[in-house]
N, CA, C and O atoms as CSV, one atom per row, in Angstrom:
chain,resi,resn,atom,element,x,y,z
A,1,MET,N,N,0.900,-0.877,0.223
A,1,MET,CA,C,0.198,0.146,0.072
A,1,MET,C,C,0.794,0.959,-0.043
A,1,MET,O,O,0.563,1.801,-0.910
A,2,HIS,N,N,1.950,1.047,0.907
A,2,HIS,CA,C,2.690,2.435,0.599
A,2,HIS,C,C,3.479,2.742,-0.433
A,2,HIS,O,O,3.901,3.893,-0.548
A,3,GLY,N,N,3.825,1.675,-1.418
A,3,GLY,CA,C,4.493,1.816,-2.453
A,3,GLY,C,C,2.996,2.540,-3.227
A,3,GLY,O,O,3.167,3.594,-3.839
A,4,VAL,N,N,1.757,2.017,-3.179
A,4,VAL,CA,C,0.787,2.490,-4.247
A,4,VAL,C,C,0.555,4.478,-4.139
A,4,VAL,O,O,0.386,5.373,-4.967
A,5,LEU,N,N,0.658,4.411,-2.847
A,5,LEU,CA,C,0.773,5.515,-2.413
A,5,LEU,C,C,1.810,6.907,-2.672
A,5,LEU,O,O,1.555,8.110,-2.722
A,6,LEU,N,N,3.102,6.116,-2.810
A,6,LEU,CA,C,4.026,7.172,-2.943
A,6,LEU,C,C,3.730,7.014,-4.402
A,6,LEU,O,O,3.998,8.067,-4.981
A,7,ALA,N,N,3.342,6.220,-5.099
A,7,ALA,CA,C,3.746,6.616,-6.430
A,7,ALA,C,C,3.054,7.473,-6.906
A,7,ALA,O,O,3.436,8.475,-7.510
A,8,GLY,N,N,1.724,7.069,-6.615
A,8,GLY,CA,C,0.416,8.200,-6.855
A,8,GLY,C,C,0.827,9.380,-6.568
A,8,GLY,O,O,0.611,10.239,-7.423
A,9,THR,N,N,1.531,9.788,-5.306
A,9,THR,CA,C,1.877,11.112,-5.235
A,9,THR,C,C,2.852,11.658,-6.092
A,9,THR,O,O,2.643,12.832,-6.399
A,10,LEU,N,N,3.948,11.084,-6.605
A,10,LEU,CA,C,4.420,11.722,-8.002
A,10,LEU,C,C,3.856,11.767,-8.737
A,10,LEU,O,O,3.907,12.787,-9.423
A,11,VAL,N,N,3.077,10.862,-9.042
A,11,VAL,CA,C,2.324,11.186,-10.720
A,11,VAL,C,C,0.794,12.082,-10.688
A,11,VAL,O,O,0.135,12.484,-11.646
A,12,LEU,N,N,0.503,12.225,-9.100
A,12,LEU,CA,C,-0.506,13.677,-9.209
A,12,LEU,C,C,0.239,15.150,-8.862
A,12,LEU,O,O,-0.161,16.313,-8.901
A,13,PHE,N,N,1.183,14.684,-8.599
A,13,PHE,CA,C,2.090,16.315,-8.266
A,13,PHE,C,C,2.733,16.552,-9.933
A,13,PHE,O,O,2.779,17.702,-10.370
A,14,PHE,N,N,3.260,15.260,-10.881
A,14,PHE,CA,C,3.559,15.340,-12.202
A,14,PHE,C,C,2.324,16.123,-12.817
A,14,PHE,O,O,2.471,17.317,-13.078
A,15,ILE,N,N,0.834,15.348,-13.114
A,15,ILE,CA,C,0.092,15.840,-13.676
A,15,ILE,C,C,-0.364,17.056,-13.467
A,15,ILE,O,O,-0.697,17.749,-14.429
A,16,GLY,N,N,-0.457,17.535,-12.133
A,16,GLY,CA,C,-0.796,18.930,-11.310
A,16,GLY,C,C,0.229,19.783,-12.266
A,16,GLY,O,O,-0.151,20.855,-12.737
A,17,LEU,N,N,1.617,19.243,-12.554
A,17,LEU,CA,C,2.677,20.594,-13.176
A,17,LEU,C,C,2.266,20.494,-14.435
A,17,LEU,O,O,2.354,21.586,-14.998
A,18,LEU,N,N,1.832,19.602,-15.154
A,18,LEU,CA,C,1.138,19.631,-16.055
A,18,LEU,C,C,-0.037,20.906,-16.940
A,18,LEU,O,O,-0.206,21.532,-17.986
A,19,SER,N,N,-0.556,20.663,-15.658
A,19,SER,CA,C,-1.689,21.477,-16.204
A,19,SER,C,C,-1.466,22.406,-15.631
A,19,SER,O,O,-2.526,23.015,-15.488
A,20,ASP,N,N,-0.347,23.119,-15.009
A,20,ASP,CA,C,0.117,24.532,-14.486
A,20,ASP,C,C,0.585,24.850,-15.834
A,20,ASP,O,O,0.013,25.765,-16.426
A,21,LEU,N,N,1.974,23.945,-16.661
A,21,LEU,CA,C,2.114,24.783,-17.884
A,21,LEU,C,C,1.172,24.509,-18.821
A,21,LEU,O,O,1.100,25.390,-19.678
A,22,ALA,N,N,0.513,23.705,-18.946
A,22,ALA,CA,C,-1.381,23.943,-20.006
A,22,ALA,C,C,-1.795,25.329,-19.959
A,22,ALA,O,O,-1.904,26.008,-20.980
A,23,TYR,N,N,-2.139,25.971,-18.233
A,23,TYR,CA,C,-2.539,27.111,-18.315
A,23,TYR,C,C,-1.413,27.970,-18.427
A,23,TYR,O,O,-1.659,29.057,-18.949
A,24,ALA,N,N,-0.378,27.788,-18.115
A,24,ALA,CA,C,0.547,29.061,-18.273
A,24,ALA,C,C,0.898,29.151,-20.093
A,24,ALA,O,O,1.667,30.000,-20.544
A,25,SER,N,N,0.321,28.324,-20.801
A,25,SER,CA,C,0.400,28.615,-22.080
A,25,SER,C,C,-0.790,29.117,-22.898
A,25,SER,O,O,-0.760,29.761,-23.947
A,26,SER,N,N,-1.831,28.693,-22.206
A,26,SER,CA,C,-3.320,28.829,-22.398
A,26,SER,C,C,-4.123,29.662,-22.087
A,26,SER,O,O,-5.041,30.010,-22.830
A,27,TYR,N,N,-3.936,30.076,-21.057
A,27,TYR,CA,C,-4.295,30.731,-20.032
A,27,TYR,C,C,-6.251,30.501,-19.695
A,27,TYR,O,O,-7.151,31.276,-19.372
A,28,GLN,N,N,-6.194,29.465,-19.902
A,28,GLN,CA,C,-7.370,28.768,-19.940
A,28,GLN,C,C,-7.691,28.770,-18.227
A,28,GLN,O,O,-6.673,28.407,-17.637
A,29,ILE,N,N,-8.575,29.011,-17.492
A,29,ILE,CA,C,-9.160,29.017,-16.034
A,29,ILE,C,C,-8.958,27.197,-15.526
A,29,ILE,O,O,-8.345,26.673,-14.595
A,30,GLN,N,N,-9.707,26.702,-16.527
A,30,GLN,CA,C,-10.155,25.184,-15.804
A,30,GLN,C,C,-8.538,24.619,-15.614
A,30,GLN,O,O,-8.338,23.780,-14.735
A,31,TRP,N,N,-7.334,25.125,-16.503
A,31,TRP,CA,C,-6.247,24.145,-16.066
A,31,TRP,C,C,-5.844,24.779,-14.816
A,31,TRP,O,O,-5.204,23.911,-14.223
A,32,SER,N,N,-5.883,25.835,-14.105
A,32,SER,CA,C,-5.631,26.327,-12.841
A,32,SER,C,C,-6.354,25.436,-11.873
A,32,SER,O,O,-6.010,25.103,-10.740
A,33,ASN,N,N,-7.896,24.981,-12.853
A,33,ASN,CA,C,-8.550,24.414,-11.549
A,33,ASN,C,C,-8.317,22.629,-11.039
A,33,ASN,O,O,-8.632,21.949,-10.063
A,34,PHE,N,N,-7.561,22.404,-12.383
A,34,PHE,CA,C,-7.170,20.723,-12.170
A,34,PHE,C,C,-6.236,20.826,-11.520
A,34,PHE,O,O,-5.992,20.090,-10.564
A,35,ALA,N,N,-5.439,21.872,-11.952
A,35,ALA,CA,C,-3.863,22.051,-11.031
A,35,ALA,C,C,-4.471,21.752,-9.588
A,35,ALA,O,O,-4.180,20.781,-8.889
A,36,SER,N,N,-5.352,22.749,-9.281
A,36,SER,CA,C,-5.389,22.807,-7.534
A,36,SER,C,C,-5.949,21.460,-6.997
A,36,SER,O,O,-5.555,20.993,-5.928
A,37,TRP,N,N,-7.103,20.710,-7.963
A,37,TRP,CA,C,-7.372,19.035,-7.313
A,37,TRP,C,C,-6.767,18.203,-7.264
A,37,TRP,O,O,-6.873,17.276,-6.461
A,38,LEU,N,N,-5.642,18.382,-8.480
A,38,LEU,CA,C,-4.556,17.614,-8.515
A,38,LEU,C,C,-3.728,17.228,-7.300
A,38,LEU,O,O,-3.546,16.104,-6.832
A,39,ILE,N,N,-3.090,18.863,-6.733
A,39,ILE,CA,C,-2.665,19.032,-6.030
A,39,ILE,C,C,-2.500,18.610,-4.326
A,39,ILE,O,O,-1.609,18.297,-3.536
A,40,ALA,N,N,-4.674,18.929,-4.361
A,40,ALA,CA,C,-5.092,18.503,-3.202
A,40,ALA,C,C,-5.000,16.730,-2.658
A,40,ALA,O,O,-4.856,16.186,-1.563
A,41,ALA,N,N,-5.184,16.206,-4.189
A,41,ALA,CA,C,-4.909,14.531,-4.346
A,41,ALA,C,C,-3.457,14.415,-3.904
A,41,ALA,O,O,-3.112,13.592,-3.057
A,42,GLY,N,N,-2.617,15.255,-4.494
A,42,GLY,CA,C,-1.720,14.840,-4.231
A,42,GLY,C,C,-1.180,14.763,-2.452
A,42,GLY,O,O,-0.691,13.983,-1.634
A,43,LEU,N,N,-1.540,15.784,-2.555
A,43,LEU,CA,C,-1.464,16.185,-0.468
A,43,LEU,C,C,-2.174,15.008,0.213
A,43,LEU,O,O,-1.837,14.710,1.358
A,44,LEU,N,N,-2.914,14.480,-0.274
A,44,LEU,CA,C,-3.561,13.203,0.519
A,44,LEU,C,C,-3.339,11.965,0.591
A,44,LEU,O,O,-3.607,11.186,1.506
A,45,PHE,N,N,-2.574,11.688,-0.922
A,45,PHE,CA,C,-1.576,11.036,-0.971
A,45,PHE,C,C,-0.248,10.596,-0.167
A,45,PHE,O,O,0.051,9.525,0.361
A,46,GLY,N,N,0.493,11.926,-0.283
A,46,GLY,CA,C,1.768,12.238,0.322
A,46,GLY,C,C,1.029,12.372,2.056
A,46,GLY,O,O,1.688,11.887,2.975
A,47,GLY,N,N,0.343,12.712,2.214
A,47,GLY,CA,C,-0.156,12.530,3.576
A,47,GLY,C,C,-0.079,11.074,4.316
A,47,GLY,O,O,0.413,10.801,5.410
A,48,LEU,N,N,-0.654,10.324,3.470
A,48,LEU,CA,C,-0.794,9.051,3.870
A,48,LEU,C,C,0.590,8.443,3.702
A,48,LEU,O,O,0.945,7.732,4.643
A,49,ALA,N,N,1.488,8.587,2.636
A,49,ALA,CA,C,2.394,7.959,3.165
A,49,ALA,C,C,3.351,8.777,3.988
A,49,ALA,O,O,4.429,8.262,4.285
A,50,LEU,N,N,3.087,9.920,4.363
A,50,LEU,CA,C,4.328,10.384,5.612
A,50,LEU,C,C,3.644,9.744,6.421
A,50,LEU,O,O,4.475,9.015,6.962
A,51,LEU,N,N,2.368,9.466,7.001
A,51,LEU,CA,C,1.687,8.711,8.238
A,51,LEU,C,C,2.636,7.284,8.321
A,51,LEU,O,O,3.354,7.014,9.283
A,52,TRP,N,N,2.477,6.418,7.081
A,52,TRP,CA,C,2.953,5.332,6.953
A,52,TRP,C,C,4.575,5.067,7.203
A,52,TRP,O,O,5.048,4.170,7.901
A,53,ALA,N,N,5.387,6.190,6.371
A,53,ALA,CA,C,6.615,6.477,7.136
A,53,ALA,C,C,6.666,6.594,8.390
A,53,ALA,O,O,7.189,5.754,9.123
A,54,ILE,N,N,6.249,7.414,8.689
A,54,ILE,CA,C,6.718,7.647,10.276
A,54,ILE,C,C,6.465,6.616,11.043
A,54,ILE,O,O,7.139,6.447,12.059
A,55,ILE,N,N,5.337,5.646,10.656
A,55,ILE,CA,C,4.726,4.643,12.029
A,55,ILE,C,C,5.810,3.826,11.228
A,55,ILE,O,O,5.750,2.709,11.742
A,56,ASN,N,N,6.991,3.785,10.012
A,56,ASN,CA,C,8.151,2.547,9.945
A,56,ASN,C,C,9.185,2.871,10.924
A,56,ASN,O,O,10.040,2.195,11.498
A,57,LEU,N,N,8.692,4.715,10.955
A,57,LEU,CA,C,10.331,5.206,11.419
A,57,LEU,C,C,10.425,4.722,12.913
A,57,LEU,O,O,11.464,4.439,13.511
A,58,ILE,N,N,8.926,4.673,13.483
A,58,ILE,CA,C,8.797,4.294,14.863
A,58,ILE,C,C,9.088,2.929,15.282
A,58,ILE,O,O,9.449,2.556,16.398
A,59,ARG,N,N,8.860,2.157,14.118
A,59,ARG,CA,C,8.864,0.925,14.198
A,59,ARG,C,C,10.290,0.037,14.043
A,59,ARG,O,O,10.425,-1.170,14.244
A,60,ALA,N,N,11.235,0.938,13.654
A,60,ALA,CA,C,12.146,0.799,13.107
A,60,ALA,C,C,13.375,0.667,14.257
A,60,ALA,O,O,13.835,1.674,14.796
A,61,ALA,N,N,13.933,-0.927,14.624
A,61,ALA,CA,C,14.980,-1.687,15.684
A,61,ALA,C,C,15.954,-0.116,15.553
A,61,ALA,O,O,16.039,0.670,16.497
A,62,GLU,N,N,16.633,0.109,14.181
A,62,GLU,CA,C,17.571,1.391,14.318
A,62,GLU,C,C,17.212,2.669,13.216
A,62,GLU,O,O,16.743,2.516,12.088
A,63,HIS,N,N,17.468,3.598,13.685
A,63,HIS,CA,C,16.736,4.216,12.788
A,63,HIS,C,C,18.418,5.658,12.322
A,63,HIS,O,O,19.079,6.613,12.728
A,64,SER,N,N,18.150,4.544,11.056
A,64,SER,CA,C,19.130,4.793,9.851
A,64,SER,C,C,19.445,6.267,9.047
A,64,SER,O,O,18.634,6.627,8.194
A,65,ARG,N,N,20.137,6.757,9.214
A,65,ARG,CA,C,20.212,8.241,8.136
A,65,ARG,C,C,19.207,7.794,6.973
A,65,ARG,O,O,18.051,8.173,7.160
A,66,PRO,N,N,19.378,7.246,6.107
A,66,PRO,CA,C,18.499,7.127,5.068
A,66,PRO,C,C,16.980,7.107,5.461
A,66,PRO,O,O,16.167,7.896,4.980
A,67,LEU,N,N,16.655,6.091,6.421
A,67,LEU,CA,C,14.976,6.444,6.561
A,67,LEU,C,C,14.529,7.676,7.248
A,67,LEU,O,O,13.402,8.157,7.132
A,68,LEU,N,N,15.539,8.181,8.010
A,68,LEU,CA,C,15.711,9.858,8.455
A,68,LEU,C,C,15.505,10.656,7.324
A,68,LEU,O,O,14.602,11.492,7.274
A,69,LEU,N,N,16.331,10.432,6.369
A,69,LEU,CA,C,16.336,11.654,5.496
A,69,LEU,C,C,14.661,11.192,4.153
A,69,LEU,O,O,14.046,12.078,3.560
A,70,TYR,N,N,14.464,10.272,4.077
A,70,TYR,CA,C,13.305,9.743,3.030
A,70,TYR,C,C,11.983,10.528,3.856
A,70,TYR,O,O,11.175,11.316,3.365
A,71,THR,N,N,12.042,10.138,4.959
A,71,THR,CA,C,10.681,10.793,6.217
A,71,THR,C,C,10.950,12.255,5.983
A,71,THR,O,O,9.927,12.901,5.755
A,72,GLY,N,N,12.100,12.951,5.983
A,72,GLY,CA,C,12.088,14.252,5.947
A,72,GLY,C,C,11.633,14.976,4.800
A,72,GLY,O,O,10.853,15.919,4.674
A,73,LEU,N,N,12.496,14.122,3.777
A,73,LEU,CA,C,11.764,14.492,2.231
A,73,LEU,C,C,10.402,14.261,2.373
A,73,LEU,O,O,9.775,15.293,2.134
A,74,LEU,N,N,9.844,13.519,2.604
A,74,LEU,CA,C,8.251,13.115,2.337
A,74,LEU,C,C,7.387,14.246,3.155
A,74,LEU,O,O,6.275,14.572,2.740
A,75,LEU,N,N,8.015,14.892,4.463
A,75,LEU,CA,C,7.336,15.775,5.457
A,75,LEU,C,C,7.693,17.025,4.159
A,75,LEU,O,O,6.742,17.573,3.601
A,76,ALA,N,N,9.000,17.345,3.814
A,76,ALA,CA,C,9.196,18.640,3.058
A,76,ALA,C,C,8.321,18.466,1.585
A,76,ALA,O,O,7.803,19.419,1.002
A,77,LEU,N,N,8.285,17.442,1.247
A,77,LEU,CA,C,6.874,17.252,0.198
A,77,LEU,C,C,5.476,18.103,0.749
A,77,LEU,O,O,4.944,19.194,0.543
A,78,TRP,N,N,5.305,17.223,1.348
A,78,TRP,CA,C,3.721,17.605,2.225
A,78,TRP,C,C,3.760,18.960,2.051
A,78,TRP,O,O,3.104,19.589,1.222
A,79,VAL,N,N,4.829,19.565,3.141
A,79,VAL,CA,C,4.831,21.282,3.240
A,79,VAL,C,C,4.737,21.969,2.335
A,79,VAL,O,O,4.180,23.064,2.257
A,80,LEU,N,N,5.348,21.306,1.464
A,80,LEU,CA,C,5.800,22.354,-0.136
A,80,LEU,C,C,4.211,22.231,-0.801
A,80,LEU,O,O,3.631,23.249,-1.179
A,81,GLY,N,N,3.626,20.977,-0.892
A,81,GLY,CA,C,2.397,20.846,-1.646
A,81,GLY,C,C,1.348,21.789,-0.803
A,81,GLY,O,O,0.537,22.548,-1.332
A,82,PHE,N,N,1.461,21.661,0.132
A,82,PHE,CA,C,0.400,22.399,0.983
A,82,PHE,C,C,0.539,23.932,0.764
A,82,PHE,O,O,-0.466,24.606,0.535
A,83,PHE,N,N,1.866,24.526,0.837
A,83,PHE,CA,C,1.533,25.721,0.242
A,83,PHE,C,C,1.736,25.987,-1.562
A,83,PHE,O,O,1.548,26.980,-2.265
A,84,ASN,N,N,2.002,25.192,-1.734
A,84,ASN,CA,C,1.573,25.091,-3.086
A,84,ASN,C,C,0.070,25.021,-3.426
A,84,ASN,O,O,-0.247,25.634,-4.444
A,85,ALA,N,N,-0.809,24.451,-2.826
A,85,ALA,CA,C,-2.333,23.988,-2.845
A,85,ALA,C,C,-2.741,25.842,-2.392
A,85,ALA,O,O,-3.456,26.460,-3.180
A,86,LEU,N,N,-2.204,26.576,-1.077
A,86,LEU,CA,C,-2.808,27.739,-0.795
A,86,LEU,C,C,-2.418,28.530,-2.080
A,86,LEU,O,O,-3.302,29.378,-2.197
A,87,ILE,N,N,-1.523,28.667,-3.105
A,87,ILE,CA,C,-1.086,29.360,-4.257
A,87,ILE,C,C,-1.551,29.212,-4.941
A,87,ILE,O,O,-1.381,30.012,-5.861
A,88,HIS,N,N,-2.725,27.904,-5.194
A,88,HIS,CA,C,-3.554,27.801,-6.142
A,88,HIS,C,C,-4.817,27.838,-5.578
A,88,HIS,O,O,-5.666,27.218,-6.218
A,89,ALA,N,N,-5.183,28.382,-4.574
A,89,ALA,CA,C,-6.829,28.362,-4.068
A,89,ALA,C,C,-6.814,30.370,-4.384
A,89,ALA,O,O,-7.749,31.105,-4.067
A,90,ARG,N,N,-5.651,30.787,-4.982
A,90,ARG,CA,C,-5.719,32.410,-4.907
A,90,ARG,C,C,-6.815,32.515,-6.438
A,90,ARG,O,O,-7.287,31.493,-6.936
A,91,ASP,N,N,-6.974,33.363,-6.785
A,91,ASP,CA,C,-7.647,33.992,-8.211
A,91,ASP,C,C,-6.418,32.964,-9.354
A,91,ASP,O,O,-5.255,32.655,-9.093
A,92,ALA,N,N,-7.149,32.679,-10.487
A,92,ALA,CA,C,-6.340,31.767,-11.395
A,92,ALA,C,C,-4.992,32.998,-11.886
A,92,ALA,O,O,-3.838,32.578,-11.977
A,93,TRP,N,N,-5.207,34.017,-12.079
A,93,TRP,CA,C,-4.714,35.010,-12.552
A,93,TRP,C,C,-3.151,35.394,-11.407
A,93,TRP,O,O,-2.034,35.738,-11.793
A,94,ALA,N,N,-3.473,35.243,-10.431
A,94,ALA,CA,C,-2.418,35.598,-9.187
A,94,ALA,C,C,-1.247,34.400,-8.937
A,94,ALA,O,O,-0.150,34.473,-8.383
A,95,ILE,N,N,-2.129,32.971,-9.750
A,95,ILE,CA,C,-1.138,31.878,-9.237
A,95,ILE,C,C,0.121,31.954,-10.499
A,95,ILE,O,O,0.918,31.023,-10.385
A,96,MET,N,N,0.318,32.583,-11.271
A,96,MET,CA,C,1.435,32.403,-11.789
A,96,MET,C,C,2.408,33.407,-11.453
A,96,MET,O,O,1.979,34.423,-10.906
A,97,PRO,N,N,3.957,33.281,-11.739
A,97,PRO,CA,C,4.650,32.282,-12.053
A,97,PRO,C,C,5.015,31.512,-10.592
A,97,PRO,O,O,5.693,30.485,-10.569
A,98,VAL,N,N,4.436,32.192,-9.301
A,98,VAL,CA,C,4.586,30.863,-8.208
A,98,VAL,C,C,4.323,29.903,-8.507
A,98,VAL,O,O,5.184,29.046,-8.706
A,99,GLY,N,N,3.093,29.688,-8.648
A,99,GLY,CA,C,2.752,28.332,-8.591
A,99,GLY,C,C,3.243,27.068,-9.309
A,99,GLY,O,O,3.343,25.950,-8.804
A,100,LEU,N,N,3.591,27.496,-10.821
A,100,LEU,CA,C,4.275,26.770,-11.384
A,100,LEU,C,C,5.944,26.346,-10.909
A,100,LEU,O,O,6.551,25.276,-10.931
A,101,ILE,N,N,6.310,27.684,-10.502
A,101,ILE,CA,C,7.829,27.246,-9.471
A,101,ILE,C,C,7.933,26.212,-8.424
A,101,ILE,O,O,8.876,25.450,-8.215
A,102,LEU,N,N,6.278,26.357,-7.503
A,102,LEU,CA,C,6.427,25.387,-6.420
A,102,LEU,C,C,6.185,24.077,-7.526
A,102,LEU,O,O,7.060,23.238,-7.739
A,103,SER,N,N,5.075,24.069,-8.066
A,103,SER,CA,C,4.781,22.562,-8.902
A,103,SER,C,C,5.918,21.817,-9.539
A,103,SER,O,O,5.890,20.590,-9.626
A,104,VAL,N,N,7.004,22.601,-10.022
A,104,VAL,CA,C,7.973,22.272,-10.885
A,104,VAL,C,C,9.344,21.480,-9.391
A,104,VAL,O,O,10.104,20.511,-9.407
A,105,ILE,N,N,9.075,22.372,-8.514
A,105,ILE,CA,C,10.180,22.215,-7.184
A,105,ILE,C,C,9.588,20.552,-6.425
A,105,ILE,O,O,10.187,19.591,-5.943
A,106,GLY,N,N,7.927,20.932,-6.681
A,106,GLY,CA,C,7.186,19.516,-5.669
A,106,GLY,C,C,7.816,18.476,-6.427
A,106,GLY,O,O,8.569,17.593,-6.016
A,107,VAL,N,N,7.320,18.744,-7.835
A,107,VAL,CA,C,7.916,17.060,-9.002
A,107,VAL,C,C,9.407,16.710,-8.608
A,107,VAL,O,O,9.613,15.664,-7.992
A,108,LEU,N,N,10.260,17.393,-8.879
A,108,LEU,CA,C,11.375,17.137,-8.501
A,108,LEU,C,C,12.141,16.441,-7.052
A,108,LEU,O,O,13.120,15.713,-6.888
A,109,LEU,N,N,10.952,17.204,-5.957
A,109,LEU,CA,C,11.217,16.609,-4.761
A,109,LEU,C,C,10.430,15.232,-4.566
A,109,LEU,O,O,11.084,14.320,-4.062
A,110,ALA,N,N,9.537,15.062,-4.796
A,110,ALA,CA,C,8.756,13.797,-5.362
A,110,ALA,C,C,9.487,12.911,-5.733
A,110,ALA,O,O,9.659,11.913,-5.032
A,111,GLY,N,N,10.010,13.053,-6.774
A,111,GLY,CA,C,10.602,12.024,-7.765
A,111,GLY,C,C,11.726,11.368,-6.878
A,111,GLY,O,O,12.013,10.171,-6.894
A,112,THR,N,N,12.348,12.392,-6.062
A,112,THR,CA,C,13.833,12.422,-5.429
A,112,THR,C,C,12.884,11.240,-4.176
A,112,THR,O,O,13.131,10.043,-4.027
A,113,THR,N,N,11.865,12.004,-3.476
A,113,THR,CA,C,11.341,10.971,-2.668
A,113,THR,C,C,10.965,9.355,-3.342
A,113,THR,O,O,11.552,8.428,-2.783
A,114,THR,N,N,10.192,9.058,-4.294
A,114,THR,CA,C,9.621,8.187,-4.677
A,114,THR,C,C,11.004,7.374,-4.803
A,114,THR,O,O,11.323,6.430,-4.081
A,115,TRP,N,N,11.635,7.821,-5.674
A,115,TRP,CA,C,13.195,6.862,-6.400
A,115,TRP,C,C,13.955,6.521,-4.743
A,115,TRP,O,O,14.243,5.361,-4.446
A,116,LEU,N,N,14.091,7.135,-4.233
A,116,LEU,CA,C,14.783,7.046,-2.774
A,116,LEU,C,C,13.892,5.716,-2.137
A,116,LEU,O,O,14.421,4.628,-1.910
A,117,GLY,N,N,12.313,6.042,-1.873
A,117,GLY,CA,C,11.765,4.824,-1.386
A,117,GLY,C,C,11.790,3.608,-1.851
A,117,GLY,O,O,12.131,2.685,-1.111
A,118,PHE,N,N,11.387,3.366,-3.333
A,118,PHE,CA,C,11.422,2.080,-4.096
A,118,PHE,C,C,13.204,1.380,-4.008
A,118,PHE,O,O,13.460,0.221,-3.681
A,119,VAL,N,N,14.023,2.222,-4.313
A,119,VAL,CA,C,15.552,2.131,-4.709
A,119,VAL,C,C,16.028,1.351,-3.048
A,119,VAL,O,O,16.367,0.183,-2.860
A,120,ARG,N,N,15.894,2.520,-1.986
A,120,ARG,CA,C,16.432,2.369,-0.827
A,120,ARG,C,C,15.868,1.526,0.245
A,120,ARG,O,O,16.536,1.022,1.147
A,121,PHE,N,N,14.841,1.430,0.116
A,121,PHE,CA,C,13.871,0.454,1.211
A,121,PHE,C,C,13.456,0.187,0.356
A,121,PHE,O,O,12.685,-0.594,0.912
A,122,GLY,N,N,13.120,0.059,-0.985
A,122,GLY,CA,C,12.015,-1.638,-1.158
A,122,GLY,C,C,10.755,-1.425,-1.055
A,122,GLY,O,O,9.958,-2.353,-0.914
A,123,VAL,N,N,10.368,-0.057,-1.116
A,123,VAL,CA,C,8.867,0.134,-0.993
A,123,VAL,C,C,8.085,-0.400,-2.061
A,123,VAL,O,O,8.381,-0.170,-3.234
A,124,GLY,N,N,7.021,-1.158,-1.703
A,124,GLY,CA,C,6.229,-1.828,-2.554
A,124,GLY,C,C,6.623,-3.743,-2.849
A,124,GLY,O,O,6.148,-4.541,-3.657
A,125,GLY,N,N,7.476,-3.863,-1.981
A,125,GLY,CA,C,7.593,-5.095,-2.827
A,125,GLY,C,C,8.824,-5.677,-2.052
A,125,GLY,O,O,9.835,-5.000,-1.862
A,126,VAL,N,N,8.721,-6.638,-1.725
A,126,VAL,CA,C,9.657,-7.703,-0.928
A,126,VAL,C,C,11.400,-7.616,-1.022
A,126,VAL,O,O,11.800,-8.351,-1.925
A,127,ARG,N,N,12.184,-7.108,-0.519
A,127,ARG,CA,C,13.436,-6.918,-0.666
A,127,ARG,C,C,14.132,-8.257,-0.013
A,127,ARG,O,O,15.357,-8.373,-0.003
């Protein structure tokens, strides 16, 4: 389940970035609405993945640096996504360019976190 939540977070933030790019090129307000909803769904998935990571951190016999880094990156991603959602809650004309910049940073952070989760810890499968 953790792997599905983690991968879903990356996909939702990435599609939110694509919606921001579509809005930046066309100024059709519906694209900003799509981005806002996708970021909110990414926050839901990311929050559940963060909760799962915190539970794994508490249950771990030894607190290794990669596990702390992974949990910290998930927390940073969630906080950044929350601020991005607040930016996207404003008027559609007011979200650019800050919303687009936060979306790019969020996708990079989500990609790094997903890569670390799957490669280092084998999230989503038996290792």
